[in-house]
C-alpha positions, 0 to 999 in steps of 0.5 A: 218418269219421262215415259214417251210412247211413240210420238206421244208427249208428256205432261205434268199433272197433280195426282191425289192418292187416297189410302183406304183400309179395312181392319176386320172382316165384319166391315165388308159390305158384300155386293154379290151378283146373281149372274149365271155366267160370272165366275171368279177364279184364282189364277194359280199358275204364274203367267207373265203373259196373262198378268201383263194382259190383265194389267194393260187391258184394265189399266190402259185407260187409267195411266197404269204405266209403272209395270210396262217396262217389266221384263218377263223374268221380273213378272215371273219372279213377282208372280211366283211369290207365295204372297201374291194372288191373282183372282180373275172374273170371267163372263162366259169364259172371257176375262172381265176383270181382276184383283191382285192381292199381296200379303205384306209384313204385319199381316197386312194384305194390299189390293195391289191392282183391281179393275174391270176391262172396258166392255164390262164396266158399268155392270156391277162386276166390279162390286162383285169382284171386289167383294170376293177379293176382300174375302180372299184377302182375309183368308190370307191371315190378314189383320188389315186389308188396304188399298190406294186409289188415285185421281187417275183411276176410274170414276167409280173406284173410290165409291166402290171401295167406300161402299164395300166398307173401306175407310179413308185413312190418308190422302196426299197429292203430288205432281206426276209426269204422264203421257198426254193421253192414256196409252190404252190396252196396247199401243195403237188401240185408240187410233 
């Protein structure tokens, strides 16, 4: 990887990745909020700017760095694919989190990315958004919905997946090079 941002150094860390799956819609344990200002809507027009905003705003605290070097055209090509759906949770019109679904071979749908922006964490919006996202994944002709999370993700990610009905099917650990600290939603955000 070798990613360095500004003067930031990198480190090697052990990262554990857990793979979870749901094999039928009946496994989903929904947790929907009765919140009058909460709306979940599909982002139907491919927008690299908006998707990169969601990716960095949600993942900046959790070392989401894999897509930081994607060009505009790379984002656009990815988002234009009919296999990709992005669903966004809004509170009073402000993005609060998102879930990105990707249909794959064999009628699998992966939850490629999922998370909540910092100021909205701890309000059960994640349980609501994950419930809606999994419902949408099953509507994509899925026979299996799967996700992976890791020891770098938010502290409640695994618990949310398990509470929604996902089952662990694989675990692996590897060494990964990372910046000394998460870069935040934009360079300098934590300064």
